[in-house]
Biopython code that builds the backbone (N, CA, C, O; Angstrom):
import numpy as np
from Bio.PDB.StructureBuilder import StructureBuilder

atoms = [
    (1, "MET", "N", (0.855, -1.175, -0.003)),
    (1, "MET", "CA", (-0.019, 0.029, 0.002)),
    (1, "MET", "C", (0.909, 1.233, 0.020)),
    (1, "MET", "O", (1.868, 1.326, 0.787)),
    (2, "THR", "N", (0.567, 2.132, -0.858)),
    (2, "THR", "CA", (1.382, 3.391, -0.877)),
    (2, "THR", "C", (0.991, 4.363, 0.217)),
    (2, "THR", "O", (-0.055, 4.190, 0.843)),
    (3, "ASN", "N", (1.779, 5.354, 0.458)),
    (3, "ASN", "CA", (1.444, 6.314, 1.479)),
    (3, "ASN", "C", (0.135, 7.069, 1.128)),
    (3, "ASN", "O", (-0.700, 7.344, 1.990)),
    (4, "ALA", "N", (0.002, 7.382, -0.160)),
    (4, "ALA", "CA", (-1.236, 8.113, -0.582)),
    (4, "ALA", "C", (-2.494, 7.244, -0.323)),
    (4, "ALA", "O", (-3.514, 7.750, 0.146)),
    (5, "GLU", "N", (-2.404, 5.919, -0.639)),
    (5, "GLU", "CA", (-3.532, 5.000, -0.386)),
    (5, "GLU", "C", (-3.811, 4.939, 1.111)),
    (5, "GLU", "O", (-4.968, 4.962, 1.530)),
    (6, "ARG", "N", (-2.779, 4.863, 1.898)),
    (6, "ARG", "CA", (-2.984, 4.836, 3.335)),
    (6, "ARG", "C", (-3.647, 6.072, 3.844)),
    (6, "ARG", "O", (-4.589, 5.982, 4.631)),
    (7, "GLU", "N", (-3.184, 7.250, 3.416)),
    (7, "GLU", "CA", (-3.818, 8.525, 3.865)),
    (7, "GLU", "C", (-5.364, 8.544, 3.412)),
    (7, "GLU", "O", (-6.225, 8.981, 4.175)),
    (8, "LEU", "N", (-5.632, 8.110, 2.295)),
    (8, "LEU", "CA", (-7.025, 8.072, 1.827)),
    (8, "LEU", "C", (-7.852, 7.098, 2.636)),
    (8, "LEU", "O", (-8.977, 7.420, 3.019)),
    (9, "LEU", "N", (-7.317, 5.897, 2.909)),
    (9, "LEU", "CA", (-8.043, 4.945, 3.675)),
    (9, "LEU", "C", (-8.244, 5.399, 5.130)),
    (9, "LEU", "O", (-9.286, 5.121, 5.724)),
    (10, "VAL", "N", (-7.279, 6.077, 5.689)),
    (10, "VAL", "CA", (-7.411, 6.597, 7.051)),
    (10, "VAL", "C", (-8.578, 7.619, 7.066)),
    (10, "VAL", "O", (-9.407, 7.623, 7.976)),
    (11, "ALA", "N", (-8.610, 8.466, 6.051)),
    (11, "ALA", "CA", (-9.706, 9.502, 5.990)),
    (11, "ALA", "C", (-11.063, 8.779, 5.736)),
    (11, "ALA", "O", (-12.061, 9.114, 6.373)),
    (12, "LEU", "N", (-11.096, 7.835, 4.850)),
    (12, "LEU", "CA", (-12.382, 7.150, 4.550)),
    (12, "LEU", "C", (-12.809, 6.363, 5.810)),
    (12, "LEU", "O", (-13.997, 6.380, 6.131)),
    (13, "ALA", "N", (-11.910, 5.679, 6.537)),
    (13, "ALA", "CA", (-12.290, 4.906, 7.732)),
    (13, "ALA", "C", (-12.883, 5.913, 8.767)),
    (13, "ALA", "O", (-13.907, 5.637, 9.393)),
    (14, "GLY", "N", (-12.242, 7.033, 8.920)),
    (14, "GLY", "CA", (-12.684, 7.997, 9.847)),
    (14, "GLY", "C", (-14.071, 8.518, 9.543)),
    (14, "GLY", "O", (-14.893, 8.663, 10.448)),
    (15, "MET", "N", (-14.334, 8.793, 8.310)),
    (15, "MET", "CA", (-15.668, 9.283, 7.915)),
    (15, "MET", "C", (-16.706, 8.152, 8.162)),
    (15, "MET", "O", (-17.790, 8.399, 8.690)),
    (16, "CYS", "N", (-16.354, 6.940, 7.776)),
    (16, "CYS", "CA", (-17.297, 5.835, 8.020)),
    (16, "CYS", "C", (-17.562, 5.602, 9.476)),
    (16, "CYS", "O", (-18.692, 5.314, 9.872)),
    (17, "ALA", "N", (-16.537, 5.723, 10.275)),
    (17, "ALA", "CA", (-16.724, 5.590, 11.758)),
    (17, "ALA", "C", (-17.653, 6.678, 12.292)),
    (17, "ALA", "O", (-18.489, 6.448, 13.166)),
    (18, "GLN", "N", (-17.477, 7.825, 11.750)),
    (18, "GLN", "CA", (-18.274, 8.975, 12.231)),
    (18, "GLN", "C", (-19.759, 8.891, 11.777)),
    (18, "GLN", "O", (-20.669, 9.147, 12.565)),
    (19, "TYR", "N", (-19.971, 8.540, 10.540)),
    (19, "TYR", "CA", (-21.346, 8.648, 9.970)),
    (19, "TYR", "C", (-22.061, 7.347, 9.762)),
    (19, "TYR", "O", (-23.289, 7.358, 9.676)),
    (20, "LEU", "N", (-21.359, 6.182, 9.673)),
    (20, "LEU", "CA", (-22.021, 4.900, 9.441)),
    (20, "LEU", "C", (-21.991, 3.978, 10.603)),
    (20, "LEU", "O", (-22.692, 2.967, 10.572)),
    (21, "GLU", "N", (-21.222, 4.247, 11.648)),
    (21, "GLU", "CA", (-21.016, 3.301, 12.713)),
    (21, "GLU", "C", (-22.037, 3.455, 13.818)),
    (21, "GLU", "O", (-22.380, 4.550, 14.264)),
    (22, "ASP", "N", (-22.509, 2.265, 14.239)),
    (22, "ASP", "CA", (-23.450, 2.257, 15.368)),
    (22, "ASP", "C", (-23.029, 1.008, 16.240)),
    (22, "ASP", "O", (-23.200, -0.139, 15.828)),
    (23, "ASP", "N", (-22.509, 1.274, 17.377)),
    (23, "ASP", "CA", (-22.010, 0.168, 18.279)),
    (23, "ASP", "C", (-20.967, -0.714, 17.656)),
    (23, "ASP", "O", (-20.986, -1.929, 17.857)),
    (24, "GLY", "N", (-20.041, -0.130, 16.894)),
    (24, "GLY", "CA", (-18.967, -0.880, 16.305)),
    (24, "GLY", "C", (-19.318, -1.512, 14.950)),
    (24, "GLY", "O", (-18.443, -2.063, 14.283)),
    (25, "GLU", "N", (-20.535, -1.439, 14.560)),
    (25, "GLU", "CA", (-21.007, -2.025, 13.236)),
    (25, "GLU", "C", (-21.327, -0.913, 12.283)),
    (25, "GLU", "O", (-22.022, 0.047, 12.614)),
    (26, "LEU", "N", (-20.784, -1.072, 11.046)),
    (26, "LEU", "CA", (-21.136, -0.072, 10.057)),
    (26, "LEU", "C", (-22.408, -0.473, 9.301)),
    (26, "LEU", "O", (-22.622, -1.645, 8.990)),
    (27, "ASP", "N", (-23.242, 0.526, 9.014)),
    (27, "ASP", "CA", (-24.457, 0.344, 8.287)),
    (27, "ASP", "C", (-24.561, 1.391, 7.250)),
    (27, "ASP", "O", (-24.764, 2.565, 7.561)),
    (28, "HIS", "N", (-24.419, 0.981, 5.961)),
    (28, "HIS", "CA", (-24.370, 1.946, 4.836)),
    (28, "HIS", "C", (-25.783, 2.523, 4.516)),
    (28, "HIS", "O", (-25.927, 3.439, 3.706)),
    (29, "GLN", "N", (-26.787, 1.964, 5.166)),
    (29, "GLN", "CA", (-28.167, 2.392, 4.990)),
    (29, "GLN", "C", (-28.669, 2.408, 3.578)),
    (29, "GLN", "O", (-29.573, 3.177, 3.248)),
    (30, "CYS", "N", (-28.092, 1.559, 2.719)),
    (30, "CYS", "CA", (-28.400, 1.406, 1.298)),
    (30, "CYS", "C", (-28.152, 2.655, 0.505)),
    (30, "CYS", "O", (-28.766, 2.864, -0.541)),
    (31, "MET", "N", (-27.218, 3.530, 1.008)),
    (31, "MET", "CA", (-26.811, 4.725, 0.250)),
    (31, "MET", "C", (-25.634, 4.305, -0.604)),
    (31, "MET", "O", (-24.719, 3.647, -0.108)),
    (32, "SER", "N", (-25.633, 4.662, -1.858)),
    (32, "SER", "CA", (-24.570, 4.193, -2.742)),
    (32, "SER", "C", (-23.258, 4.630, -2.323)),
    (32, "SER", "O", (-22.315, 3.847, -2.439)),
    (33, "ALA", "N", (-23.085, 5.803, -1.843)),
    (33, "ALA", "CA", (-21.768, 6.277, -1.394)),
    (33, "ALA", "C", (-21.277, 5.469, -0.165)),
    (33, "ALA", "O", (-20.098, 5.139, -0.037)),
    (34, "GLY", "N", (-22.229, 5.175, 0.715)),
    (34, "GLY", "CA", (-21.873, 4.322, 1.857)),
    (34, "GLY", "C", (-21.538, 2.945, 1.451)),
    (34, "GLY", "O", (-20.595, 2.368, 1.992)),
    (35, "GLU", "N", (-22.257, 2.371, 0.519)),
    (35, "GLU", "CA", (-21.968, 1.030, -0.009)),
    (35, "GLU", "C", (-20.584, 0.997, -0.603)),
    (35, "GLU", "O", (-19.802, 0.079, -0.356)),
    (36, "ASP", "N", (-20.286, 2.044, -1.415)),
    (36, "ASP", "CA", (-18.926, 2.069, -2.062)),
    (36, "ASP", "C", (-17.808, 2.197, -1.022)),
    (36, "ASP", "O", (-16.763, 1.555, -1.129)),
    (37, "ALA", "N", (-18.051, 3.032, -0.026)),
    (37, "ALA", "CA", (-17.061, 3.228, 1.049)),
    (37, "ALA", "C", (-16.814, 1.911, 1.789)),
    (37, "ALA", "O", (-15.663, 1.517, 1.980)),
    (38, "VAL", "N", (-17.884, 1.229, 2.207)),
    (38, "VAL", "CA", (-17.722, -0.001, 2.919)),
    (38, "VAL", "C", (-16.993, -1.075, 2.016)),
    (38, "VAL", "O", (-16.110, -1.812, 2.456)),
    (39, "GLU", "N", (-17.420, -1.093, 0.788)),
    (39, "GLU", "CA", (-16.818, -2.021, -0.185)),
    (39, "GLU", "C", (-15.269, -1.745, -0.288)),
    (39, "GLU", "O", (-14.469, -2.680, -0.334)),
    (40, "MET", "N", (-14.914, -0.543, -0.320)),
    (40, "MET", "CA", (-13.490, -0.222, -0.397)),
    (40, "MET", "C", (-12.687, -0.624, 0.864)),
    (40, "MET", "O", (-11.557, -1.107, 0.796)),
    (41, "LEU", "N", (-13.320, -0.401, 1.967)),
    (41, "LEU", "CA", (-12.719, -0.868, 3.300)),
    (41, "LEU", "C", (-12.604, -2.339, 3.373)),
    (41, "LEU", "O", (-11.633, -2.863, 3.918)),
    (42, "VAL", "N", (-13.578, -3.032, 2.833)),
    (42, "VAL", "CA", (-13.551, -4.520, 2.793)),
    (42, "VAL", "C", (-12.423, -4.991, 1.823)),
    (42, "VAL", "O", (-11.717, -5.955, 2.120)),
    (43, "LYS", "N", (-12.270, -4.326, 0.710)),
    (43, "LYS", "CA", (-11.172, -4.626, -0.256)),
    (43, "LYS", "C", (-9.807, -4.546, 0.359)),
    (43, "LYS", "O", (-8.931, -5.349, 0.036)),
    (44, "TYR", "N", (-9.605, -3.588, 1.243)),
    (44, "TYR", "CA", (-8.292, -3.395, 1.840)),
    (44, "TYR", "C", (-8.176, -4.115, 3.199)),
    (44, "TYR", "O", (-7.176, -3.949, 3.897)),
    (45, "GLY", "N", (-9.205, -4.924, 3.582)),
    (45, "GLY", "CA", (-9.112, -5.751, 4.777)),
    (45, "GLY", "C", (-9.371, -5.012, 6.049)),
    (45, "GLY", "O", (-8.997, -5.486, 7.121)),
    (46, "LEU", "N", (-9.998, -3.867, 5.974)),
    (46, "LEU", "CA", (-10.286, -3.069, 7.199)),
    (46, "LEU", "C", (-11.605, -3.352, 7.802)),
    (46, "LEU", "O", (-11.851, -3.025, 8.963)),
    (47, "VAL", "N", (-12.510, -3.987, 6.993)),
    (47, "VAL", "CA", (-13.875, -4.282, 7.449)),
    (47, "VAL", "C", (-14.202, -5.724, 6.931)),
    (47, "VAL", "O", (-13.790, -6.144, 5.849)),
    (48, "THR", "N", (-14.954, -6.423, 7.772)),
    (48, "THR", "CA", (-15.453, -7.737, 7.373)),
    (48, "THR", "C", (-16.970, -7.459, 7.027)),
    (48, "THR", "O", (-17.683, -6.890, 7.854)),
    (49, "PRO", "N", (-17.443, -7.849, 5.842)),
    (49, "PRO", "CA", (-18.844, -7.572, 5.451)),
    (49, "PRO", "C", (-19.832, -8.258, 6.424)),
    (49, "PRO", "O", (-19.601, -9.371, 6.896)),
    (50, "LEU", "N", (-20.939, -7.542, 6.700)),
    (50, "LEU", "CA", (-21.980, -8.068, 7.565)),
    (50, "LEU", "C", (-23.255, -7.326, 7.280)),
    (50, "LEU", "O", (-23.264, -6.096, 7.306)),
    (51, "ARG", "N", (-24.324, -8.025, 7.009)),
    (51, "ARG", "CA", (-25.641, -7.419, 6.721)),
    (51, "ARG", "C", (-25.484, -6.216, 5.760)),
    (51, "ARG", "O", (-24.957, -6.364, 4.657)),
    (52, "ARG", "N", (-25.938, -5.048, 6.184)),
    (52, "ARG", "CA", (-25.893, -3.854, 5.320)),
    (52, "ARG", "C", (-24.653, -3.035, 5.534)),
    (52, "ARG", "O", (-24.714, -1.808, 5.464)),
    (53, "GLY", "N", (-23.541, -3.657, 5.790)),
    (53, "GLY", "CA", (-22.316, -2.981, 6.070)),
    (53, "GLY", "C", (-21.199, -3.891, 6.484)),
    (53, "GLY", "O", (-20.751, -4.728, 5.700)),
    (54, "GLY", "N", (-20.748, -3.743, 7.690)),
    (54, "GLY", "CA", (-19.678, -4.587, 8.180)),
    (54, "GLY", "C", (-19.228, -4.256, 9.599)),
    (54, "GLY", "O", (-19.772, -3.397, 10.293)),
    (55, "VAL", "N", (-18.227, -4.979, 9.964)),
    (55, "VAL", "CA", (-17.565, -4.714, 11.294)),
    (55, "VAL", "C", (-16.065, -4.534, 11.054)),
    (55, "VAL", "O", (-15.483, -5.123, 10.144)),
    (56, "TRP", "N", (-15.478, -3.723, 11.879)),
    (56, "TRP", "CA", (-14.057, -3.463, 11.779)),
    (56, "TRP", "C", (-13.241, -4.676, 12.058)),
    (56, "TRP", "O", (-13.532, -5.409, 13.003)),
    (57, "THR", "N", (-12.211, -4.922, 11.259)),
    (57, "THR", "CA", (-11.236, -5.943, 11.582)),
    (57, "THR", "C", (-10.153, -5.334, 12.449)),
    (57, "THR", "O", (-10.139, -4.115, 12.622)),
    (58, "ASP", "N", (-9.241, -6.127, 13.005)),
    (58, "ASP", "CA", (-8.152, -5.608, 13.759)),
    (58, "ASP", "C", (-7.387, -4.544, 13.013)),
    (58, "ASP", "O", (-7.020, -3.512, 13.575)),
    (59, "ALA", "N", (-7.154, -4.799, 11.762)),
    (59, "ALA", "CA", (-6.422, -3.852, 10.871)),
    (59, "ALA", "C", (-7.207, -2.543, 10.816)),
    (59, "ALA", "O", (-6.619, -1.466, 10.911)),
    (60, "GLY", "N", (-8.565, -2.630, 10.661)),
    (60, "GLY", "CA", (-9.398, -1.418, 10.593)),
    (60, "GLY", "C", (-9.339, -0.689, 11.895)),
    (60, "GLY", "O", (-9.226, 0.537, 11.885)),
    (61, "LYS", "N", (-9.405, -1.350, 13.005)),
    (61, "LYS", "CA", (-9.249, -0.701, 14.292)),
    (61, "LYS", "C", (-7.961, -0.012, 14.452)),
    (61, "LYS", "O", (-7.914, 1.082, 15.014)),
    (62, "ALA", "N", (-6.855, -0.625, 13.962)),
    (62, "ALA", "CA", (-5.598, -0.038, 14.071)),
    (62, "ALA", "C", (-5.499, 1.281, 13.218)),
    (62, "ALA", "O", (-4.847, 2.252, 13.601)),
    (63, "VAL", "N", (-6.181, 1.243, 12.059)),
    (63, "VAL", "CA", (-6.126, 2.450, 11.254)),
    (63, "VAL", "C", (-6.893, 3.586, 11.936)),
    (63, "VAL", "O", (-6.452, 4.736, 11.928)),
    (64, "LEU", "N", (-8.024, 3.257, 12.514)),
    (64, "LEU", "CA", (-8.823, 4.260, 13.288)),
    (64, "LEU", "C", (-7.966, 4.867, 14.384)),
    (64, "LEU", "O", (-8.038, 6.073, 14.621)),
    (65, "LEU", "N", (-7.160, 4.063, 15.055)),
    (65, "LEU", "CA", (-6.369, 4.566, 16.182)),
    (65, "LEU", "C", (-5.171, 5.368, 15.679)),
    (65, "LEU", "O", (-4.577, 6.132, 16.439)),
    (66, "SER", "N", (-4.815, 5.203, 14.421)),
    (66, "SER", "CA", (-3.660, 5.917, 13.848)),
    (66, "SER", "C", (-3.993, 7.311, 13.425)),
    (66, "SER", "O", (-3.099, 8.072, 13.053)),
    (67, "LYS", "N", (-5.245, 7.671, 13.468)),
    (67, "LYS", "CA", (-5.688, 9.068, 12.974)),
    (67, "LYS", "C", (-5.152, 10.091, 13.762)),
    (67, "LYS", "O", (-5.407, 11.268, 13.504)),
]
sb = StructureBuilder()
sb.init_structure("model")
sb.init_model(0)
sb.init_chain("A")
sb.init_seg("    ")
for serial, (resi, resn, name, xyz) in enumerate(atoms, 1):
    if name == "N":
        sb.init_residue(resn, " ", resi, " ")
    sb.init_atom(name, np.array(xyz, "f"), 0.0, 1.0, " ", f" {name:<3s}", serial, name[0])
structure = sb.get_structure()
């Protein structure tokens, strides 16, 4: 992963945690931007898919702590 990709993922994870997270679970609420965001976090191993979103992996939690 490049530094630029890491910076973007940190920002994306932060936004998802702020706007899509409820009790540790992400819910994209069937909004296409939220769906795309969660899909990208899944692709990079930061989220495990679950229902209408996902849950943070250990790697995802580490990214959130690195902000």
